[in-house]
Structures are given as structure tokens and as C-alpha cells.
C-alpha positions, 0 to 999 in steps of 0.5 A, spaced: 280 778 250 278 783 255 274 789 252 272 796 255 266 793 259 271 788 262 276 793 264 284 794 262 288 788 260 294 786 265 301 789 263 306 784 262 313 784 265 317 778 264 323 777 269 329 780 266 326 786 262 325 793 265 320 795 260 312 793 261 308 791 255 301 793 255 295 795 252 291 801 252 284 802 250 281 807 245 275 810 248 272 812 242 272 805 239 269 799 242 274 794 241 281 798 239 287 798 242 294 801 242 300 797 244 305 800 248 312 797 250 315 802 256 312 809 254 312 807 247 306 806 242 308 801 238 302 799 234 294 801 234 289 796 231 281 796 231 279 789 232 272 791 228 275 794 223 281 792 220 281 797 215 282 803 220 290 805 220 290 810 226 298 813 226 299 817 220 305 813 218 301 807 218 296 810 213 302 812 209 304 805 209 297 803 207 297 807 201 304 804 199 301 797 199 294 799 196 299 801 190 303 796 190 299 792 185 292 791 182 287 793 187 284 787 190 290 782 188 294 778 193 301 780 195 306 776 198 308 781 204 314 781 209 313 785 215 319 786 219 317 788 226 310 785 227 307 790 233 299 788 233 299 786 226 295 792 224 298 792 217 298 784 216 291 785 218 289 791 213 293 786 207 288 780 209 282 785 208 284 789 202 287 783 198 284 776 200 289 771 199 295 774 200 301 770 204 304 774 209 310 773 214 311 777 220 317 777 224 318 780 231 324 779 236 319 781 242 316 774 244 312 778 250 309 782 245 307 777 240 305 773 246 300 779 248 298 780 241 296 773 240 292 772 247 289 779 247 288 781 239 287 774 235 287 774 228 280 772 225 280 765 223 275 765 217 273 758 214 278 755 209 272 757 203 273 765 205 280 765 203 282 770 209 288 770 214 286 763 216 284 760 210 288 756 205 288 762 200 291 767 205 295 766 211 299 771 216 305 767 219 309 770 225 316 768 227 320 770 233 327 772 230 331 778 229 329 781 223 336 782 219 337 774 221 330 772 218 331 776 212 337 774 210 335 767 211 329 767 206 329 765 199 331 770 193 325 773 190 320 771 195 316 777 196 312 783 193 313 788 199 318 788 205 316 793 210 321 795 216 318 798 222 322 796 227 324 799 234 326 796 240 323 801 245 323 807 241 329 807 237 331 802 231 337 797 232 343 799 228 344 793 224 337 794 221 339 801 218 344 800 213 345 799 206 347 792 207 340 791 210 337 794 204 341 790 200 338 784 204 331 786 202 332 787 195 334 780 194 328 777 198 324 781 193 321 780 186 325 785 181 318 790 181 318 789 189 317 794 194 321 796 200 318 801 205 321 803 211 318 807 218 323 812 220 323 816 227 327 822 227 328 829 228 331 836 227 336 836 223 334 829 220 341 827 219 339 820 220 333 820 215 338 823 210 343 818 211 338 812 211 335 814 205 342 815 202 343 808 204 337 805 201 338 809 194 345 806 194 341 799 193 334 801 189 334 805 183 327 809 185 325 812 192 321 817 195 320 820 202 313 821 206 312 825 212 308 831 215 311 838 212 313 840 219 317 833 220 320 834 213 322 841 215 326 839 221 320 843 226 319 837 230 321 829 231 316 825 227 315 819 223 318 819 216 316 813 211 322 812 205 320 807 200 324 804 194 323 799 188 328 797 182 322 799 178 318 806 178 313 807 183 306 810 183 309 817 185 303 821 182 297 817 185 301 816 192 302 824 192 295 825 192 293 820 197 298 822 202 295 830 201 288 828 202 290 824 209 286 827 215 293 830 217 296 832 209 303 829 208 308 831 203 312 826 198 320 828 196 322 824 190 327 826 184 330 832 185 327 834 191 329 828 194 336 829 191 337 836 195 334 833 201 340 827 201 346 832 198 352 830 202 349 825 207 354 819 207 350 812 207 350 808 213 353 801 213 355 795 217 362 798 218 359 804 221 352 802 224 347 807 226 341 807 231 336 812 230 335 818 235 332 818 241 326 821 241 324 827 245 321 825 252 315 830 251 313 825 244 310 819 248 308 823 254 302 821 256 296 827 258 
């Protein structure tokens, strides 16, 4: 693994693909990296501090994971979209003994992550990611195909953070996809989705409607400016068949370095009003981000 003293690791460009998979070093943290596919940041990881989640939407997903069960107790977590395994490392650190499966369709990305950002392999006695009491498995596969092939009730949490470049493929945004996630969850399990969208948030409204058609409880987390339709950004949608920890979640989101807002209940009803759920019959890619969103300074 190259560090800052050793220089920037080489980019990967495989025959048949036009984009570049690369790691960008963080000058402020000695062993922290941003994973990019093309010009799109896909993940951020600090190898020395798995609790540090740099992207705001990742912090919000971290809050959801913290509240998904009693503090410190193991969870069974399915990550659809593996990235640099940032959230999987976070769960392994905060909930030792957790069993996790990360699914990603991009073999080049996972090859770079395995080579340059290896998971710590503690002794079996420690019960960490490499131990008998907790592990992180990685599978190269399409997220929908992998999800539909899993046994029912296999997971406590399913996280969908799936982008091909800067957009989420259409077959991963529908009500049928949400239903497949529900099937893989325990009755009290939680489904969490990262959505990239901008004004007028039509995609988010339809995607939220799709998830709410399947799950009884839902909430939406985002920066206030994004929710007001002032700019493009990430929105985190959480859903469950049982009540979510709304009050605790709202407090955590409000206390973030860049405070966010939470919509649920009547507020979420108003947000979604009139939106048609996305279905497999009328699939919908997530929107193309504005060019300036990922521009490098």
C-alpha cells in the first residue's frame, strides 16, 4: 500500500472501459483516501480511523446504523454498493462480531480496494472483521441479482449506495427493488438508500413513493438546501416495517458538522404528494449531476 511518502498510487484503466478508477490522498489525514471512478467520488476511507466518515451522507448512514439496534451489539448488514468498504469498516469497529456482505458490480474498483485499502485482519480471538465472530465478505455481482438470490430474513440492515459512475441504474430504483430488500430483511429490519438528486427533486419524490409503497415507516435525511431544491446533493432515505428511532435520529442529524433536516410523517407526506412510485415497468435512472458538482479545484 502506497502512503503519502510513497506517492499517489497508480490509476487503473482496464481495456473496454473509458473511465479511470483511482485513489486521491487526503493531505490532512496520513492514511486517508477518496476513491474516484471517473471524476465522481465514490467513497472515502481513513485506514487509521474507521469511525471517521467524511461525506455527510455517510455520517447519516452511520447514524442509522448506530440506531439500528442496541449499542455495540452485532448486526447482519448487507451493503449494496461496496465502494471502499467505509461503512463495513465502521460497523466492524462499532459493532464487533457483525456479519456483513458487500456486493459490488465493478471488479476493477474492488481489485483496487483489496490491493491498496486492505481490511485489517485481527486475530480470531478479537472477533473483528477477520475473526470467527465477525467478518466482511465481498461479492462481485449485480446488486439486484444478488439481493433476489438471498434467503428471506437474512439481514438486519440493507444499505443501497449504488452508482454506475454518477447515476443509479434504473433497475435499482423501483418499488420491486425495495420489495426485494424487504424480503431479505428481518421484520424489524431497516432499508437505507443513498439518492443523488437536484432541483426539483422529482426523482427523490418518486423513489420515496416507491419505498413507502413497500415499507410502513420511512424518513428522509438531507441538507436543508438540498431539501428546498436549491442545489444538487445526497439524500438518505430510511424505511422499515416498524417504527424508526426518529427523535434520536433527528438530534444526531441536527448536531452534525453540517446540520441536516429530517422529514417524516406529515412533512414527508407533503414532500411526496402527487409523486408516482417508480416501477420496473417504468424504470428511472437517477439524474445526471451538474458538471460543477464533482469539479476538482
